[in-house]
C-alpha positions in Angstrom: 0.0 -0.1 0.1 1.3 3.4 -0.9 1.6 6.0 1.8 -0.4 8.6 -0.4 -3.5 6.2 -0.7 -6.4 6.5 1.6 -7.0 3.7 4.3 -10.7 2.7 5.0 -11.8 0.2 7.7 -15.4 -1.2 7.5 -16.4 -2.9 10.7 -19.6 -5.2 10.8 -21.0 -6.8 13.9 -21.4 -10.6 13.4 -25.0 -11.3 13.4 -25.7 -8.1 15.5 -29.2 -8.7 17.0 -28.4 -12.4 18.1 -24.8 -11.4 19.1 -26.1 -8.7 21.3 -28.7 -10.8 23.0 -26.1 -13.6 23.4 -23.5 -11.3 25.2 -26.3 -10.0 27.5 -27.2 -13.6 28.4 -23.6 -14.8 28.9 -23.0 -11.9 31.4 -26.2 -13.3 33.2 -24.7 -16.7 33.3 -27.0 -18.1 30.7 -26.1 -20.4 27.7 -24.5 -18.7 24.8 -27.1 -18.4 21.9 -24.3 -18.3 19.4 -23.2 -21.8 20.2 -26.7 -23.6 20.0 -29.4 -23.5 17.2 -31.2 -20.4 18.1 -32.6 -17.2 16.5 -34.2 -13.7 17.1 -37.6 -13.9 15.8 -41.4 -13.3 16.2 -43.9 -15.5 18.0 -44.1 -18.8 16.2 -47.9 -18.9 16.8 -48.5 -15.9 14.5 -48.1 -16.1 10.8 -46.1 -12.8 11.1 -43.2 -14.2 13.0 -40.1 -14.4 10.9 -36.5 -15.1 11.6 -34.6 -11.8 12.0 -31.1 -13.3 13.0 -29.8 -16.8 13.3 -26.8 -18.7 14.9 -24.3 -20.5 13.0 -25.6 -23.8 14.4 -29.2 -22.7 13.4 -27.8 -22.2 9.7 -26.6 -25.7 9.4 -30.3 -26.8 9.8 -31.0 -24.8 6.6 -32.7 -22.0 8.7 -32.6 -18.6 6.7 -33.1 -15.0 7.7 -36.6 -14.0 6.6 -38.3 -17.2 6.7 -41.4 -17.8 8.9 -40.4 -18.8 12.5 -43.0 -21.9 12.1 -41.0 -23.2 9.2 -37.7 -22.8 11.0 -39.0 -25.0 13.8 -40.1 -27.8 11.5 -36.4 -27.7 10.3 -35.1 -27.6 13.9 -37.7 -28.4 16.6 -35.3 -27.6 19.5 -34.6 -24.2 18.0 -34.4 -21.5 20.9 -36.3 -18.4 19.8 -35.8 -15.1 21.6 -37.9 -11.9 20.9 -36.4 -8.5 19.5 -35.3 -6.0 22.1 -34.6 -2.7 20.4 -33.6 -0.8 23.5 -30.7 -3.4 24.0 -29.7 -3.1 20.3 -29.6 0.7 20.6 -27.4 0.5 23.6 -25.0 -2.0 22.1 -24.9 -0.1 18.9 -23.9 3.1 20.7 -21.2 1.3 22.7 -19.8 -0.5 19.6 -19.6 2.9 17.7 -18.0 4.6 20.7 -15.1 2.3 20.6 -14.7 2.6 16.8 -14.8 6.3 17.0 -11.9 6.3 19.3 -9.7 4.7 16.7 -10.1 7.3 13.9 -10.6 11.0 13.0 -13.7 10.4 10.9 -16.4 7.7 11.5 -19.4 7.1 9.2 -22.6 5.2 10.7 -23.7 3.1 7.9 -26.4 1.3 9.8 -27.2 0.2 13.3 -24.3 -2.4 13.2 -21.8 -1.1 10.6 -19.4 1.8 10.5 -16.7 3.0 8.2 -13.5 4.5 9.6 -11.2 6.9 7.6 -7.9 5.8 9.0 -5.9 7.8 6.4 -2.9 9.8 8.0 -2.7 7.6 11.1 0.3 5.8 10.2 2.4 7.2 13.0 -0.2 6.0 15.5 -1.0 2.7 13.6 2.0 1.9 11.5 0.3 -1.7 10.7 -3.2 -1.4 9.6 -4.0 -5.1 10.1 -2.6 -4.8 13.6 -4.7 -2.0 14.2 -7.8 -3.8 13.1 -7.0 -6.7 15.3 -6.7 -4.3 18.2 -10.0 -2.7 17.6 -11.7 -6.1 16.7 -10.4 -7.6 20.2 -11.3 -4.5 22.3 -14.9 -4.7 21.1 -14.9 -8.4 21.9 -13.1 -7.9 25.3 -15.3 -4.9 26.4 -18.6 -5.7 25.0 -18.6 -9.4 24.6 -19.5 -9.9 20.9 -17.4 -10.0 17.5 -17.1 -8.1 14.5 -15.5 -8.4 11.1 -13.1 -5.6 9.9 -12.4 -5.1 6.1 -9.4 -3.0 5.2 -8.8 -1.4 1.9 -8.4 2.0 0.1 -12.1 2.7 -0.4 -15.4 2.1 1.1 -16.5 -0.4 -1.6 -13.3 -2.7 -1.2 -13.4 -2.4 2.6 -17.0 -3.4 2.9 -16.5 -6.3 0.4 -13.5 -7.3 2.4 -15.6 -7.5 5.7 -17.9 -9.8 4.1 -15.4 -12.6 3.4 -15.1 -15.3 5.8 -17.0 -14.8 9.4 -16.9 -14.3 12.3 -14.3 -12.5 14.2 -12.0 -12.0 11.2 -9.9 -9.3 9.8 -9.6 -9.3 5.9 -7.7 -6.9 3.4 -8.8 -6.2 -0.3 -6.2 -3.7 -1.6 -6.4 -3.0 -5.4 -3.5 -5.3 -6.2 -5.5 -8.2 -4.4 -8.7 -7.8 -6.5 -7.8 -10.2 -9.1 -7.1 -12.9 -6.7 -9.7 -12.1 -3.9 -12.6 -10.5 -5.7 -12.7 -11.2 -9.2 -13.4 -15.0 -8.9 -16.5 -14.3 -6.7 -19.9 -15.0 -8.3 -21.5 -11.9 -9.8 -24.2 -11.8 -7.0 -21.5 -11.0 -4.4 -20.8 -7.6 -6.0 -21.9 -4.8 -3.5 -25.1 -3.1 -4.6 -26.0 -5.4 -7.5 -29.8 -6.2 -7.3 -31.4 -9.4 -8.4 -32.7 -7.9 -11.7 -29.3 -6.8 -12.8 -27.7 -9.9 -11.7 -30.2 -11.9 -14.0 -29.5 -9.5 -17.1 -25.9 -10.1 -16.5 -26.1 -13.9 -16.2 -28.1 -13.9 -19.3 -25.3 -12.3 -21.1 -22.7 -15.0 -19.7 -21.3 -12.7 -17.0 -21.0 -15.3 -14.2 -18.2 -13.6 -12.0 -17.2 -10.1 -10.9 -14.1 -10.6 -12.9 -16.1 -11.3 -16.1 -18.0 -8.1 -15.5 -14.6 -6.0 -14.9 -13.3 -7.4 -18.1 -16.3 -6.7 -20.2 -16.5 -3.4 -22.2 -18.2 -0.5 -20.2 -20.4 0.2 -23.3 -21.8 -3.2 -23.3 -22.5 -3.0 -19.6 -24.3 0.2 -19.8 -26.5 -1.2 -22.8 -27.5 -4.0 -20.7 -28.3 -2.2 -17.3 -28.8 1.5 -18.2 -26.2 4.1 -18.7 -25.9 5.4 -15.1 -26.3 1.8 -13.2 -24.2 0.0 -15.7 -21.3 2.4 -15.6 -21.5 2.4 -11.8 -21.5 -1.4 -11.5 -18.7 -1.7 -14.1 -16.6 0.7 -12.0 -17.4 -1.2 -8.8 -16.3 -4.6 -10.5 -12.9 -2.8 -11.1 -12.7 -1.7 -7.4 -13.3 1.9 -8.3 -15.1 4.0 -5.7 -14.3 7.6 -4.5 -17.0 8.1 -2.1 -15.8 9.8 1.2 -16.3 8.8 4.7 -18.7 11.1 6.0 -19.1 11.9 9.7 -22.4 13.8 9.1 -24.9 12.1 6.7 -26.4 13.7 3.7 -29.8 15.2 4.3 -32.7 12.9 3.6 -34.2 13.3 0.1 -37.2 11.4 1.2 -38.8 8.9 3.4 -40.3 5.6 2.2 -41.7 2.4 3.5 -42.7 -0.9 1.8 -44.6 -3.9 3.3 -44.7 -7.4 1.5 -47.4 -9.8 2.5 -47.6 -13.5 2.9 -51.3 -13.4 1.9 -53.0 -11.5 -0.8 -54.5 -8.2 0.0 -57.9 -8.1 -1.9 -60.1 -5.6 0.0 -60.0 -1.8 0.6 -60.8 -2.7 4.3 -57.5 -4.6 4.4 -55.5 -1.8 2.6 -56.6 1.4 4.7 -55.1 0.2 8.1 -51.9 -0.8 6.5 -51.7 2.7 4.7 -52.5 4.5 8.0 -49.6 2.4 9.8 -47.1 3.3 7.1 -48.1 7.1 7.0 -47.9 7.1 10.8 -44.4 5.8 10.8 -43.2 8.0 8.1 -44.8 11.2 9.4 -43.1 10.3 12.8 -39.8 10.0 11.1 -40.1 13.2 9.3 -41.3 15.2 12.2 -38.1 14.1 14.1 -36.0 15.6 11.4 -38.1 18.7 11.5 -39.2 18.4 7.9 -42.5 18.5 6.0 -43.2 16.9 2.6 -44.7 18.5 -0.6 -45.3 15.1 -2.4 -47.0 11.9 -1.5 -46.7 8.7 -3.5 -48.3 5.1 -3.1 -46.9 1.9 -4.7 -48.4 -1.5 -4.8 -47.2 -4.8 -6.3 -49.5 -7.2 -8.1 -49.2 -10.9 -8.4 -47.4 -10.5 -11.8 -44.5 -8.7 -9.7 -45.0 -5.4 -11.4 -44.9 -2.3 -9.3 -47.3 0.5 -9.8 -46.8 3.9 -8.3 -48.9 7.0 -8.3 -48.1 10.3 -6.6 -49.7 13.7 -5.8 -48.1 17.1 -5.2 -49.6 19.1 -2.3 -50.7 22.7 -2.4 -49.1 23.2 1.1 -46.3 21.2 2.8 -47.5 19.1 5.6 -46.2 16.8 8.5 -49.5 15.8 9.9 -50.1 12.0 9.9 -53.9 12.4 9.0 -53.4 14.7 6.1 -50.8 12.3 4.7 -53.0 9.5 5.3 -55.9 11.1 3.5 -54.1 11.9 0.5 -52.5 8.4 0.4 -55.9 6.6 0.5 -57.3 8.9 -1.9 -54.2 8.1 -4.4 -54.8 4.4 -3.7 -58.6 4.4 -4.5 -58.1 6.3 -7.7 -55.6 3.9 -9.1 -56.2 0.4 -7.6 -58.6 -1.7 -9.9 -59.1 -4.4 -7.1 -56.1 -6.8 -8.3 -54.8 -9.1 -5.4 -51.7 -7.3 -4.2 -48.4 -8.5 -2.3 -46.8 -5.3 -1.6 -48.0 -1.7 -0.4 -45.7 1.4 0.2 -45.8 4.8 0.7 -43.1 7.4 0.1 -42.9 11.2 1.2 -40.6 13.4 -0.9 -40.2 17.2 -1.6 -39.0 17.8 1.9 -39.1 21.3 3.1 -37.9 23.0 6.4 -40.5 22.1 9.1 -40.6 25.5 10.7 -42.3 27.1 7.7 -45.9 26.7 6.8 -48.1 28.6 4.3 -51.7 28.7 5.6 -54.8 28.6 3.5 -57.7 30.9 4.1 -60.0 27.9 3.6 -58.2 25.5 5.9 -60.1 24.2 9.1 -57.2 25.6 11.3 -59.0 24.2 14.6 -59.2 20.7 13.3 -55.6 20.9 12.0 -54.4 22.0 15.4 -56.2 19.2 17.1 -54.4 16.7 14.9 -51.0 18.3 15.3 -51.4 18.1 19.3 -52.3 14.4 18.7 -49.4 13.8 16.7 -47.0 15.7 19.1 -48.5 13.6 22.1 -47.8 10.3 20.3 -44.3 11.4 19.1 -43.5 12.4 22.8 -44.5 8.9 24.1 -42.6 7.1 21.3 -39.4 9.1 22.0 -39.6 8.4 25.7 -40.8 4.8 25.8 -40.2 3.5 22.5 -41.9 3.3 19.0 -43.9 0.1 19.9 -45.6 1.4 23.0 -48.4 3.2 21.5 -50.2 2.7 18.1 -53.7 3.5 16.7 -56.3 1.0 17.4 -57.1 0.4 13.8 -53.6 -0.6 13.1 -53.4 -2.7 15.9 -56.7 -4.6 14.9 -55.5 -5.0 11.4 -52.1 -6.5 12.2 -53.9 -9.6 13.8 -55.5 -10.3 10.5 -52.8 -9.8 7.9 -49.8 -11.8 7.4 -46.8 -9.7 6.5 -43.1 -10.2 6.2 -40.7 -8.0 8.1 -39.6 -6.0 4.8 -40.5 -2.5 5.8 -37.6 -0.4 4.5 -36.9 3.3 5.6 -35.0 5.0 2.8 -33.1 8.1 2.3 -30.6 7.3 -0.6 -29.7 4.3 1.5 -31.3 2.6 4.5 -31.7 5.0 7.5 -30.6 4.0 10.7 -33.2 3.6 13.4 
């Protein structure tokens, strides 16, 4: 590695939710969940219960993240299932990131259990990057009781690719001169940020490995995948990435959530509580950022796997749950033709500063203020006691009737950290 090159670490907690629960149990003298078939998941008696994280022994039974807990139990009747504990996860995440931040001038939180460290210029303190990574990894294990993987390279892409190599509790390098040996032989699906649709298009063209993509003409890849996506993925296959490590994240361009269902959604009575829940979640997130939205869009996926999206622009920006919900339901009713659905989503974009509001002479200001106070009260309870401590009755009743997978996603340009 040249002294003028950047030095980037990517640190990823191994099976974070399960590891954090295991560390707590070990500290209490209980069996280590990482050493037995176990998982973090929902209630197996409910169709909504899915596997969120699994141990390595559970993986040997063929148990997969995202599958129903009931199915996992059929594969392994002795599977130990523990519920999610987001208060614990937040505490462990903060402790993990505090140790990581102590090693580098700049740290970027990539998710609840991942960070990037810009170690450029630290050679006097850490003359051996691999030794420094082992020191960091071992400090986290020693003080917090769980393991991490550390990837080392000259950019974020390669560092993250490296940390995904053999797990757990490992340090891996992927410097530019190691790309042909370590990265190019990997299946094309292993390339970071490559989606399933793009993977299939590349496979159709005979592109099987990352090396195949790197050696292909850029113009061909752009023709197959589109100009922007094709060029970016071609660069990634060649290890090219100049994105900086950012201590302060970019401002959110929007908020969105999608929910996929086990059973077909066929009636408007099923749809409305789902939309209300999604609007409630998004509006809460938006208010925490002190933003309002000018545009609302609704997405749904039919059984032919086609997504359809429709949006509306608002005359005045809003952050009120009820206003967002009313517009979302109007959009849905206008465009849904009664086809069975497997996915429903809502997105809020066109964000503006939440302190500014243009009032209309025809608005029911008294009713609006009542809704604003209700939102504020719910926000305060959620901030103090957690998001799951209060919900609307219509949402709670609908959740008992509808099977859904835990695939809700909060997005800015990337996943937003809880």
